[in-house]
N, C-alpha and C positions, 0 to 999 in steps of 0.2 A: 419261726417255723423252723425245725431242726433241718441241718443241711451240712454243706461243707464250704470252706472258703480257702483261698490259696493265691500263691503268684510263684511265677517262674521268674527268676531274674538273678543276674550276677552283682546286683548292688550290695552295699555292706550288709553282713548278716544280721546285726543288731537292728539295723533300719526294717529290713524285711520282716523280721519277728514282730517287730513293734506294729508294723501295719497289718500283718495277718491277726495279731491279736485284737487291733480294733475293729478289723471285718468281723470277726468271730462275736465280738461283744455286741455288735449291731443287730445280730440276729438271736441274741439271748432274750427272748420274749417273756419266759415264764420262771418261775422259781423251781419247777419240777424239771427243767432241763439240766442235761450233764454236757460238759465239754472238755476238749483237750486239743493237743497239737503235736505234730511231729514234723521236724525239717531235716533237711539233708545239704548243708549249705555249701559242700564241696560240689554238689550237683546244681546248686541253685533251685532247690525245691523247697518250699515252704507251705505247708497245710495246716488248717485247723477243722474242728467238727463240732457240731451242737447236735444233741439228740435227747428224745425223751429218756429219763431215767429208767432203768430196767427193761429199757427195749434192746432189740438185737444190735442196734449200732451203738448203745451205751457201752458195750463190752470191749471196743477198739482202745488203741490201735490193734489191728490184725497182722501178726507176724508169722514167718515160718520159724523152724527151729533155729536157723542160723542168724535171724533177724537181719538178714540181708535183703529180705521182701518185706515190704510194709505196705499196708492198705488202709486208707482213710476211707470211710464209707457211710453213706446216707441211705436210708430206706431199709427194705427187705429183699431177701432172696428165697425164692421157694424152689427146691429141687427133691429129687429122691430122697426120702430119709435114710436109706440104707447106704447110698453113696455118701451122703453127708457124713454119715456115723462113721464110715471108714476113713474118711479124710480126716474127721475130728480126732479120731483115735491116735493119730499121728502125734499130736501135741499134749495128749492128757499128761503124760508123765512129767512134762516140763511146767504143767500148771497154765497151758495156755488158755485164753478165753474161748467161749463156745464158738465164736465167729471165725476162728483162725483156720477152719477148714477151707476158707475162701483162699486164703494164702497158698495152702498145699494144693488146691484145685489149680491155681495158676502154675504152681511148680510142674503138675502133671500135664497141663493142656497147653502152656505157652500162650501165644496169641490167640489161639481159639477158645481161651477161658472166657473172653468177654461175650460171645456169641452164645455161648451156653448158659449164661445166666438168666434166670427166669424171674421176674418181678419188676416193681418200680425202685429204682436205685440211680445212684450217681456216685462216682469216686475217683480217688486220686491213688494210684498204684505206684510205688516206687521200687524199681529192681536195679539195686546197687550192684549186682553182678554184671549185668548187661549195661549199666550206667544208663538207664532209661527211665523215664516217668510217664505214665499214662493217664489221661485225663478221659472219663467217659461216663455215659449216661445210658438209661435204658432204651428200648427200641422206640418207644412212642414220645420219649422227650418230657413225660411227666414229672420226672424228678429234675427241675430245671437247672441249667448251669448258664448263668449270665456271664459274659466275658467281654474284656477290653483290652486292647492290644496298644501299649505304648512303645516308645523307641527302645526302652531298656528294660521292659517287662510285659508279662501277660498276667492279667488280673482274672479271677475268676470265683464265682460264688453262687450259693443256691437262691439268693435274693440279692436284687438289684440295689438295695439299700446299702449293702456291704461296700460295694464299689462306689456308690456315692459318698458314703462316710469318709473314704481316703482320697478320693479324686475329686475335689470341688468342681472341677472344670466339666464334669458330666451332669452337674446338676441343672439341667436344661432340657425342655421337651424336644422330642423328634418330631418334626411336623408331619412327615408321612404316617409315622406311629400313631400320632393323634387323630390324623385324618380316617385311618382304619378304624381306630377305636370308636370314632363319631358315627362310622358307617354300620359296624358290625359289633360294637360292645366289647371288642378285643382286637390286639393286633394280630397281623396274618403271617405267614412263613416263621421266619425266625427273628422278626423285628420287634423292638420293644417301643416303650413310650419314651426312651431317654436316649438323647443324642449320643453316639459314640457307643453305647451298650448294646451288644447283641445276643442271640440265644445260641447255644449249641443245637444243631438239629438233632432229632432223635436217632439213636443208634450211632452215634459219634465215638471215635476212638482217636483221640490226640496223642502223638508219641512226641516227647520231649527228649531229645538227644544231641550231646555236643553243641548247644547253643541253636539247634534248629528245632522248628516244630513240623513234624508231618501230620496232616490232617486226612482222616478218611472215614467211611461210614463202614462198621461191622455188619450192619444189616441193612437191607433195603425191601419193603414191602413186595417189590416185583417179585421176590423168592416165593412168596406165599400165593401171590396172584396166579403163578404159573402152575399152580397144583391142578389135578383134574377134578371135575365136578362129579360128587357121588350120586348114586341112586337115592331115592326116598329112603328106601329099607336100609341101605349101607350107612346112609347118614345119620339116621335116627339110632341105630345100633351103636355107632361110633361115638356119637353125642353123648348118650346115655354112659357108656362105659368110660369115656374120658372125663365126664363132669364127676361123677361119684369116685373116680380115682384121686383126681387132684384137689377136690374140695376139702379132705381132711387135713392138707397141708396148711390150709387157711385158719383152722382151728388150734393149730399148735400154738401154744403161748404159755409162758411161765407167769403172765398176768391174766386177769379175767378177761374174757371175751364178750362184748356186747353185740346183739345184732340189732341193727337200724332196720326195724321192721316196717314195711309199708303193706298196702292192700294190692300191691301189683304181683306180676308173675316173677320177677327176678329174685326178689327175696323168696317168693313161694318155693322156687326150685332149690334153694339153698336150705330151707326148712325141711323139706321132703327127703332132701339127701343128707342130711345133718349127722355126721358120726357120732358115736358115743363118746364122751368125753368124762373125766373123773368129776370135774366141776362144771355144773350146767351153766350155759351162758344165760345171760339176761337179755331181755327183749324189750325194746322201747320205740317210741314213735314221737316225734316232734309234732306238737300241736299248738293252737292259739290260747288265748286268755281264758276261753270257757267253751262250752259245749263241746261236740265230738263230731269230727268229720267222718267220712265214709272210710277213709284210711284207719283212722282211730279204731272204728268198730271192727273193721275187717281184720287188721293186724292183731286186735286182742282174740278173735277167734281164732285164727291161726296158731297163735302163741298158746291158747288154751288147748287146743287140738294137738299141739306138740308136747303137752306137759311142761311148759316153760312159764316163767313169770312174764308179765308184760307191764311195763311203766308208760305213763304219759308224761313227757317233759314239756312243761308249757312257758309260754311267755309271761313274766310277771310284771308287775306294775313299775320295778327298777328299769326294765328295758327301755321304757318311754322317759323316765324320770332322767336317766343317765344316757339318752340315745346319742348325743354328740360324742360322747366317750366310745360308745360302742361302734359308731360309725367310723371315728379316726382309727381306732385299733383294727378295723376290718381293711381300710385302705392301706394303712400303714404295714401291716403285717403280710398283706398280699401284693405289695407294689403297685397298688391301683388296678389289679387284675379283676378284684371283686369290689364293687362299689356299694353306695348307700343302700340299695335294694337288697345286699347281701348282709346287712349289720346284724341279723339274727344268727348267722351261722356260727359264729365264734361262741356267742351266747349259748346256743343249743348244744354245741359240742363239749363245752365246759361241764354243763350238766351232765352230759353222758359219760365224761371222764369219771365224775365221782361215782358211777355205777360200774364201770369198767374202762380201763386205759386203753383197750384194743377194740376198735370199731370195724366190724364186717358188716358190708353194705352190699346190694343188689346193683349199685351204680354201674352205668355203661352197659348193662346187658341188653337193654332194648335197642340201644344204638349199635352195638356189634352185631347182635344176633337177628335183630328184626329191622334194621334201617330206619329207626325212629329218629327224627332230626328236629332240633329247634335253632339250627345254625342258619339264619338268615339276615338281611339287612333290616336295620332297626326303624327306619322310616322317620328319622327324626325331622323336626320341621326346618325348611331350608332358611328360615329366618333367624335361626339360632345364632350361626356363626358370622362373623363381620364380612365385609366385601373383601377385604386383603386375604381371608383365609378361605373363602367359599370356592375359590377356583380349585384350591389344593384337595378340598374335601370332595369335590365333584369329580376330579382326576383319579381319586384312589378308589372310586368304585368300579369294581370289577367282576365279572363272573368268575366265580370259584372253579379252577379247572376240573372238568368231568374226571372222576377216577373210580375205581372199583369201589362199590358202596361200603365194604368193610375197611378198605384203605381211606376213604373219607372219614369214617366214624373213629377208627383207632388212631390215626396218624394225622388228623386235621382237627375233626370237631372236638374230641376229646381234650388234645393237648392245647389247643388255641382257646376253643370258646368255652368249656367247661372247667379251665385249670382254676380258675379264681374260687370256685367252690371247693374245691378240692385243698388248694392252699389254705384257706381259712379254716376248714375242719382239722386239718393234718397239724396245726400249731397246737392243738389241745388233745388229740387222741392220735395212736397209730392207725392208720387207714388201711383197709383191706377189702379186695374186692376180687372174686375169681374170675371175673369177666375179662380181665386183661391179662391173665394167664396165657403164656406163649401158646400152649396146646389149644385152649378154648379159641384164641383169635385165629390160629392157624386153620382150624377145622372149620370155622365161619366162613373162610372163603371157599368151602368146598360144598357148601349147602345148595340143593338143586333149585333152580328158579321158581318152581312151584311151591316151594316152602319158605323162600327168603323174606317175605314181609309177614309170614303167618305165625301165629303163637302155637301151632299144632305141636312141634316138637317139645315145646316147654311143657304143654298139658300132659302129653303123654309120659315124659319123664316124672311129673308130680303124680300122676295116676299110678305108674308102675311102682313108685318107691313109698308113697303114703297117700292111699286112696281116699283117706277121710279130708285132706287138704285140697283134692281135686273138687270136692263138693262145694267148696266156698268160692263164690264168684270174685273177681277182682273189681277194683275201684272203678273200672270204666266197663263194668258189666258183662265180662268175658267169662266163660265158664266152657267146662269140657263138652257139655251139650251146647253145640253152637247152632243148632237148628231147632225149630219149633216156635210155636207163638211165645211161650213164656220167655225164652232164650231172647227171641227177638225184641220184645218188649223191654226187656233188662238192658239190652245194648242201647237201645234207641233213647230209653230214658237216661242212663248214665252218661250218654253223649250229649243230650241235650242239655241235662243239667250241668254237665261240665263246662260248656260253652257259655252258660247263663253265668254260672259262678265266675268264669273267667272275665267275662264283661264287667260283673259288679265290681270285681277286685282291681283290675288294672287295665283291662281292653276296651273300656268304654269309649267309643268314637266321639270325636267333638260334637257332632250334631245330635248326639242323645245325652249330652252332659246335662243340658237343661232340664231334661226329664229325669235326671237321676234320683231324685227324692220319691217320684211315683214309681220308678224302676225298683228302687230299693225296697219299697213297701210290698211290691207284689212279690218280688223275689223272697223277702222275708215271709210272707204268708205262706208261700208255697214250701217253705222250708228249704230254699235252695242256697240262701246266703250260708257260707261256711259249709256247705255239703262237701265239697271238695277241697276249697282253699282256706288257709288259715292266717295267710299274710296279707294284710289289707293296706297296703303302703299307698295307694291311690287315696283312700280315706284319710289315713293317717296323716298324709301330707297336707290334707285340708282341715284335719282337726288337731290332734294330739301333737303333731310335729309342725304345724304351722309356723311356729314362731321360730323354730329352727330353719325351716325353709327361706324365711324373710331375712333371717340374720345373715347367711351365707350368701343370699344373693345380692344383698344390700353391700356386703364386704367387697363382692367380686365387682361390683359397679364403681364404688368408692375407688378402689385400687386400680380401677380401669384394666381388668384382667385381660390377657391376650385371647385371641380366637372368637370372644363372644360379641354379639349384637349388643351393646349394653342396654338400648331402650327395650330390646325385646326381653330380655332377663326380667325386667320390672313387670311387664306385660304378662308374662308367662306365669310367674308367681301370683300376680293378682287374679288372673282369669282360673287357675287351677284352683287356688284356696278359695275362690268365691263359687266354685263349683259349676262354671260356665264352659270350661275347657279341660280337657285331660292332657296333662303335660307331664305325666309320671315319669316318662323314659327321659324327656329332657331334663326335668329336675335332677334325676339320677346321675345323668351325664356331667352336667354342670357342677353339682356338687362334688362328684367323685374326683374330677380333674382339679378343681380347687383345692381339695384335701391333699392330692398328691403334690401340688405345688407349694402348699403351706407346710406339709409335713416333711416332704423330702428335700426340698429346695431351700426353703426360706429357714426353717427351726431345725433344732438339732434335738429330737425327741429323747428323752432321758430312757435309758434302759437300765436292766438289772446289774449292768457291769460296773465294775470297778476299775478303771483304766489305768489305775497305779500300776498294775502289773505290765511289765513290759518284755518280759522274757518268756519264750515257750519251751516247755519240757517234753521230753519224748513220752513220759508216763501220762496215762489219762488222769485228767484233773478238772476241776472247774476253773475254766480261765478267769472267769470274772466275779 
């Protein structure tokens, strides 16, 4: 996954450069990545970067004219085009890269520079004039920075594996992190699965100066929480103006843009307000092996009404024949943040990259704007873990602190619970969403209570900008006509079939499992199976992937893996594959942590790197 790596240390320069090279090589997952490095030994600052070729970050290192300010950057930054053009113009005569406006922006703003950035990013800024270096990330912490402090160095990287590669003593599980993972499917706060490895909180700004590190936050969500609530009319007017103004920034690209289209409201708003571009974007929807889901059909109608091409990207036979490889790659690239149930994500995004290197999505719109949440305890069987670890798991169950609903969504659920999906997709495409734009999130705090959980502002925006799209219902049966018998029936039918499809695919309770064949026949005859869901891991674990499940569980028992109740592992696999119980979440948890232990602790996975290179150069180049 593209990102940055580095260390702050007064150890010998050649040693530090060798370590940073090794760290960068560990995150070179694809042949279409570019990489480079920059170091200032007299300041004890060493950094490297990896980026998608032809992306914004591939043009670094970003310097000012005097070359005494250098920026190593990951991600993208979206600001007013006129301001950016003015800043970029300063370096054109010197042949500077297009991203050098960021260095000029820092020259003009000083330390205020960081709070004025907008997007998902992380970076290392080196200011030789002030003898300071700054390590920073975006407000939400979605461009992760893993770090470890040793006696004589601070190491940091966008992926934990980069630290594990050069610091073998970190290759062990953090018990509290694993306990949180077992309860919620992710770690909480800024803890990780790895002992001694932490995460920078969102909005962090660490200043390194004269051998000391000053840690602070340049942004706190309390700033936005203090805003006044708007009236219904004022909010809707401001929301429509803001959304239409910021959206064109997300279509700006030297590479083709693809819109990951669904039948929901959030991509509908993007399509309704889509700006004119010289090259039309392509639309696509992820789908199953065959048939068409409601998402497929509705997305196709939305694309056709917008005058754009629409493609279905399907799971092929190779997904199952090479599933072990897809699963390992997912766990490895995401550092275990996305597990076996996410093995399809890299597969789909690789197909998406063939259509367009930039993926524009509606991700996080429902969470930020309407308070929709899937963040809850997993409810795994209490028999899954052994007696020694059970107390740790039970003590880690905590009620997540109540926060403002937008704070919870943007600063808790998205960077903790939903990060794995993003990390997997971002390894293949440049990921963009307008719903984490600073202006959109700030405005979400001002929504009146009467509108907070309602889709009305979204529908009114769609209707005002592309009437035809407002006539197409969503996959959940919503439409701009929310009253009347037809609309009511559509909503009830969609909700009922969604829940039935969920039960058929993953949520079937144990007591219904013995009746699964009958349930499946009824659902199939009513054409409910596959109406909403195209990922059938519960059934795949019983059929196509049963051998894979047995193999990993057998290996865990033979190796007497930590955490698990070994007798329950055998029972779990046997009962699920036999169709008598539904242990899809337990299987996912065991297989994911087993892959983390094997790939990141025991084995040294081969990368695209050639570690013969031991020196880092200032000019951008491929390190590996």
